N, C-alpha and C positions, 0 to 999 in steps of 0.2 A: 865823681865819674859820671853820674846821671846828668849833671849840667853840661859836661863836655859832649856827651852824645847828642843832646838837644841842639847844641850849637853846630855840630857837624851836619845834622840832617835838616835843619831849618831851610837851607838854600833850595832843597828839593821842592818845597812848596811854592817857591817863587816861580818855578817853571810851570807849575800846575795851574795856579789861580788865574794868571792872565789868559790861558787857553780857555778855561771854563767861562770867563767873562766874554771872550770873543764868540764862543758858541752860543751864549745867551743872547748876544746882540744879533747873531745870525738868525736865531729863532724869531726874534722880534720883527725881522724883515719878511717873514713868510706871509703868504696870503692868508687873510682872515675869513675868506668866503670859499665855499667849495667850487672848484673850477668846472666848467663845462667845455666841451669841444666846440670852439667857435669855428665857423666854416666860411670859406670864400665861395663855396659852391652855390649856384642859384637855388632858390627855394623849391624849384620844380623837380629837384632830384628825387628819385623813387625812395620810399622808406625801406630800411633794412628788413630782411626777412626775420621772422620770429620762430620760436619753437625749439631752440637748442637747449641742451642741458649741460651742466658743468662737468666736463670730463667723462661723463658716462651717458649711455643711452639705456634707460631702465636699469637693468643689472649689468649691462655690458660695459666693460672698461677697455679702452684702447690705449696701448702704450707704443708710441713711436720711438724706436731705439736705434742709435747709431753705434757701430762697433769699430774700434780703431786698434791697430797694432802699436807696438812700442815706439815706432817712428811716426805715429800720427796718421798713417794711411788707413783708409777705409777697408774693412774686411768684408769681402763679398762672398756669396755662395754658401752662407750658413743655412742650416735646416732647422726645422722646429725642434728637433731633439737636442740641438745645441744650447737651448735656452731652458732655464728653470726660473719661474717667477713666484715670488712670495709676497703676500699681503699681510702686514702685521705679524710676520713670522710664520704664516701658514701657507704652504705651497698651494698654488692654484693650477687648475687644469686649463691649458690653452685650447681655445675652441677654434681659433683661426690664426693663420700665420702667413705672411707674405713679405716679399721685398719687391716693391714696385714704385714707380714714379707717380706719386699721388699729388694732384693739384692742391695748391695752398691758397688760403685766404691770408694775405700777408700785408703788414704795414711797414713802411720805412719811416723811422723817427729821426728827423734831422735837427741837430743843434744849430740854431741860428742866432746864438748870443754873439755879442760884440767880439769876443775873443776868437771866433771862427772866421773872421774876415779874411785872413791870409790863407785859409784852408779850404774855403767853400768851393772853389773851382775844381780842385782835385776830388773832393768828396762828391760833388755833383756828377763828375765823370764816372766815378766808381759806382755810384748808385744806379746809373743807367746801364753800366756793364753788368751789374748784378741782375737787373731785370732781364737783360738779354740772355744771360746764362741760366735763367730759371725756366720752369715748365711754361710753355706758351699758353697753357690753360689756367695758369695762376691768375688770381685777381689781386691787384695791388692798390693800396691807398697810401697817401703821403701826408705825414704830419710834420709841421715845423714848430719849433718851440724856442722861446727865449724866456722872458718873464711871463709870457702867456703861451697857451697851447692852441694851435690853429690847424684845422683840416685844410690842407692846400689842394688835395685832389682826392675825391672819393674813389671807391672801388672801380678799377678799370683794367682791361687787358690791352689797352692801346698805349704803347710806349710814347707816342707823340703827345698824348695828354699829360703824361708824367713829365716829359721833357719841357713842355710849356710851363708847368707848375714850378719846376726846378729853376728855370731861367728867370722867373719873376720873384724869387725869394729876396728878402731884405734882411741883412745881417746887422743886428743891433740888440741892445738890452741885456737882461740877466739870464738865469738858467733855472727854469722850473722843470728839472730833470725827472723827479719822481712823479709829478703830475702828468708829464707826457707819457710815461710808461703806463701809468694807471689808466689813462684815457685811451691809450693805444691798445691795451688789452681789451678794454670794453668794446672798442671798435672792431677789433679782430673777431670777437665773438659773434658779431652780426654777419660775418661772411658766410657764404653758402658752400664753400669748398670743405672737404672732410678734414683737412689739416689746417692748423692755425699757427702763424708765426709772426714775430716782430723783429726787425733789425734796427738796433739803436746805434747812432753814430754821434759821439759827443767828445768834447775836449775838457770837461771840467766837472767839479763836484756840484751837487744840488745846492742852490742858494735861495730859491724863491717859491718853493712848492707849498701847497696847502697840506698835502699828504706827507706823513713821516715814513721813514724806512720800514718800521715794523708794520704799518698799515699797508704799505705797498707789498711787502712780503706775503702778508695774509691774502692779498688780492691775487698774486701770481700763483700761490699754492692752490687756490680754489679754481684756477683756470686750467685749461688744457692748451695754453698758448706758449710756444717756445719763444724765448727772448734771447736773441743773440746780441751781444754788446761789443762795440768797438770803441775803446776809450783812448784818446790821445791825451794822456795825463802828464802833468809836470813830473820831472824826475824827482825821485825821493831823495832828499838831502841827507848828508851824514849828520846824524843827530847827536853823536857823542854818547858818553856814558849815561848822563841823566835823561837823555831823550828816549831811552828804550822803554820807559814806563808810560809813554804817551805816543799816539799816532799822529802823523802829519795829515793835512787835508788830502794830499794825493793818495796816501795809504788808505784812508777811510773810504775815498771814492773807489779805489781799486777793489777793496774788500766788498763794498756794497754791490758793485756791478757783477763781481764774481758770484756772490751769493744769489743774486737775482737770477742770473743765467743758469747756474747749476741746479737750482730748485726746479727749473722748467725743463731740464734735460738738454739744454743748449750750452753754449760756451761763451766766455768773455775773452776778447782779444785786446792786447795792449801793445800796439806797434811802436817801434822806436823811430820809424821814419814815416812821413806822410804818404810816400809812394807805396808803402806796404799795404795800404788799404785795398789796392786792386787785387792783390793775391788773396787777402782775407775774404773779400766779398765773393770771389770765385769759390773759395773753400766752403763758405756758408751755403752757396747755391748748390754745390755738389752734395753737401751733407743732406740738405732737404730733399734732394732727388734720389737719395740712395738709402734711406732709412728702412729698417725692418718694422713691420706692423705686427704687434702681438695683442691679441684680444682674448678676454676671458670673462666669464660670469663669476662675479665675486661670491665666495662661499659665505660671506657675511651678509645676510638678507636684511639687516636692520636699516631702516630709513631714518637714521638719527643725525645726519649732517656731520658726523665725526670725520676727522682727518685720518685717512688710511695710508700708512707708510708702505711703499712698494720697493722691493729689492729684486734685481735680476742678476742671475748667475750664469756664467758661460762654461761649457765643457767642450773640449775638442781643440780649438785654436790656442796656441801657446802665446802668453803675454798679450792677450787681447783684452780690451776694456770696453764694457758697454756704457753708453751715456743715455740717460733717460730721466724723465721727471721723477721727483722723489716721492710722489704720492698724489692723492686726490681727496677731495671732500665728497663723502657719500651724499647722495641726494636726500633731501628731507621728504617727508610723506607727501606734502603738497606739490613738490616739484615733479612727481611722476604723473601728474594730471596735465602737464603742459603738452 
């Protein structure tokens, strides 16, 4: 009987081992050196302003929060008393509350890999429509990535400069997706506007990055940058009975983008049609302009650099769901001196 069971289950391993081998080969193609944000911008550009802290200002923590009903519509008109905020299970006292259109330091990350060749015209139009729908006081930078990551346009409020940069993009090469997000988050932190965000538009899974997913997740958790993802991923195939023990590349890419966005209080979109991108970018622009701002002084005074989990609860509106970043890293003692 034991021999019979071994013969039955041996074929399962034939489905697993080739996938592991392919993943190993993919790791071998990754960059071996830490990437830097290459720039087409002339060297005379002004340096970024310094002095920000990660997610907090001294003890003050600011949580930008979106609230949606069961149909996905934004819930406006909520008051301070509708919110309860907990840090590591301990309720915090809100010191300030507002719903206002706060200017954003924002990056657009454009996938310029070879597979985007048939999509880039629509994506470019959508990116420009997104900027037009945003707050006129926003400052926007543009990053393009394939197997390298490049700053195509530094911070600007001039849509003509963004237009020129988009019109001169070259679509070719691989996909250093995680590197682009990592460097995009770093760049967003140099912005001078009070709110930080990144909008990522891609059609594939990561193939060429130096950074791994767990390293990227640690980076986004320590930042206060919202990361909205738009993924034009391949359809998930019918894997059959044996396939349920493993995930396909599109499934892994979807899970990764969802995790990255949700950790930052943003959302990942996976449109079925290319033309859906226009509706999506308008939704993202409206989200950024309609968020609630919840601020509090943490009751935990330790400067230990630990990760603090945050939970926000709502009272009042029925079937409403808040969306916010899952937590922040407390400042270390030396960070308070900046």
